[in-house]
N, C-alpha and C positions, 0 to 999 in steps of 0.2 A: 515637531508635528506629533500629534497624539494619535498613534495607531493603537489598535487593540485586537485581541484574538476573537472577540465576540463580533458577529455580524452587525453592521450598522445600517439601518434603513436608509434608502435613498431619499426619503422625505425628511430626514433629519438635517435640515439646512444649517442649523447652528453648528453641527459637527463638520459638515463638508465645507462650509464657507471659510473655515480656518485655513484651508489650503490655498486659497486665492484672494482673500479679502485684505491681506496686509498691504498697505500702500507703500511700504518701504522695501518690499522684496526686490532683490536683484537675482540674476541667474546664478551668481556665486552663492547667494543665500540659499537658494533652492537646492543646489548640489550639496551644501554643507548641512542643511536641515534634513535632507532625505538621503542618508548614506546607502550605499549599495547593499550592505548586509541587511539593512532594515527592509528594503524593497523585497529582497529575496525571502526574508523571513515572512513577510505578509503574504507573498505569493504562495508559499508553502503552507502556512498555518491559517491564513484567513483569506483564501482566494476571492470570496465574495466581496470583501472590502476593497481589494485591488480592482476588481471588475467594476464595482460601483464608482470608485474614484475616476477611472477612465471614462465611464459613461457620463458622469457629471461634468468632467472637464471638457469633453467634446460638446456636451450640451451648452456649456457656457460660451464656447467659441461660436457655435451655431447661432445662439441668441445675439452675440455681439455682431456677427455678420448681418443678421436680419435687421437689427436696430440701427446699424450704422455707427455704433460706438460714439454717441453724442457726448456723454459725460466723461469726466476724468475717471470716475469710479469704474465705468464700463471698460474703458481703455486699460486700466490697471488689472482688472479681472482677466481680460483677454490675454494680456502679457503674462500674467502669472500662470494661467492655465497652459499657455504655450510652453513656458519654461518647465512646468511640472511634467507635461507629456514628453518633452524632449528628454527629461531625466528618466522617466519610467519606461518608455517604449523599448529601449534595448534589453531590459530585463523581461519584457514580454516576449521579444523575439528570440531570446536565447533558450527558452524552454520549449521543447517540442510539444508539450501538452497545451501550450497557449498560442501556438502559431496561427490557429484559425480564429482566435478570439475577435480580432478587429474586423473579420469578414463575416461575423455573425450579425444577425439582424436585431434591431431594437424595436420593441412594440411602439406603434404610433409614428414611426419614422418612414412612412411609405414614400415612394418616389413621387406620388401625386400630391404629397403634403397633407393628406387627410389622415385623421386618427383611425379611421376604419380601413385603412389600406395596408393592414399588416401582412396580407398574403403576398404583397409585392413590396415588402419592407426593404428599406435601404440599409446595407451593411454599415457598421459603425465607421469603417475606414473611408467609405465614400462620403459620409456626412462630414468627417474630419477634413478630407481633402477639399471638398467644395467650400467649406467655411474658410479654410486657409486661403484659397484662391480669391474669394471675395474680399477677405480682410487685407490682402496684399494691395488691393486697389480701392481702399476705403477712404473717401474724402475726409480730410482733416485728421486722419490717423496714419495713413501711409502715403497718401498723395494729396496734393493741393486741390482745394475745391475751386472750381471756376464759376460757380453759381452763387447768386446772392443768398439764396435760401439753402439750408442743408437738407440732406435726405432725411425724411421723417417717417418712412414706413418701409416694411419689408418689400412691398410691391415696387416702391421707387428704387431701392438699391439694386434689385434684380433687373430693373429695366434700364439701368445706366448703360450708356455707350462707353465701353472700356477705352475707346480711342480718345475720349475726352480727358482721361486721367492717366497720365504717363509718368514714368520715372526719368526717362532721358529722351532727347531728340531722336527722331528716326523717320520712318516713312510717314509722310503727311504732316510732320511736325518738325520745323527747322530749329526751334529753340527749346532748350531744356528748361524745366521749371527752376525757380530759385532754390538754391541749396537749403535743405531743412534738416538739421541734425536730428531732431526728434523723430521725424519720419524715417530717416535712415536707420535709426536704432530700432524702431518698431518693425521695419522690414526685416532687419537682421534677425530678430527674435523669431519671426514667422518662418524665415528661410532656414533657420537652424532646425525648427520643427519639421519642415518639409523634407530636408535632407535626412533627418533621422527616420522619417517614414520610409523614404526610398532605400534606406540602408538595411532593410530586413534581409536582403540577399547575403549580406556578410555573415549572418548567423545560421545560414542553411548549409547542409552538406552539398558537395558538388553534384549537380544534376547530370544524370547520364544522357539526357536529351539536351544538346547544346542550344536547341531552339526554345527552351523554356523562357517565359517572360516574367517580369516583376509586376505583380498585379497593382501595386501602388503607382508605379510609373505609367503603366498601361491605362489605368483609369484617369489619372491626372492629365494625360495627353489625349484623352478621348473626346468625342464630341459632346459627351454628357457634361463635361466641364467647360462652361462657356468662356 
């Protein structure tokens, strides 16, 4: 991966796409290509590039959740962004100066979805968690589709009844879906990212207040996450 000390504009798609456009990437490749020393060096020497990398990776996950990941290219980008964030997040969490980064807001990411909603903008962490939650139940990516036509708009995917798309039998569903190795692997990548998000507490000093909460877990379990 080609990192550099000079800030790279977020609009430089040719540069940023190199991090997730490779169709042959595996989680082992990501860990090998992005060593710990390199992540820490970028964090210290070019923090704007690390911040942009995280923003862009989350943006790709949000786009994948909204589109429904129809194409193989979209699916591969989502998987690579998940692997990349799984690799990078611990080095964000370990640095006290970065601990509030994912809870900062992103211009244009309002809770209402409008570009002019910056006063009520959604923190990056919330956008990430909502995207992961949707992707974990994305037809033909992590669950089987029971409809003849696939989801073809953001409005459709957000209106899906999650009870129609299950991993295993349970309340209301007596039979499990047919085993699907690819779906299982995709779920695993997303669950690794989710567990990494939840692990921030491991990098924090002991809290004097035993009642302190993990904001990642708190939001994921809240009513804002359908």
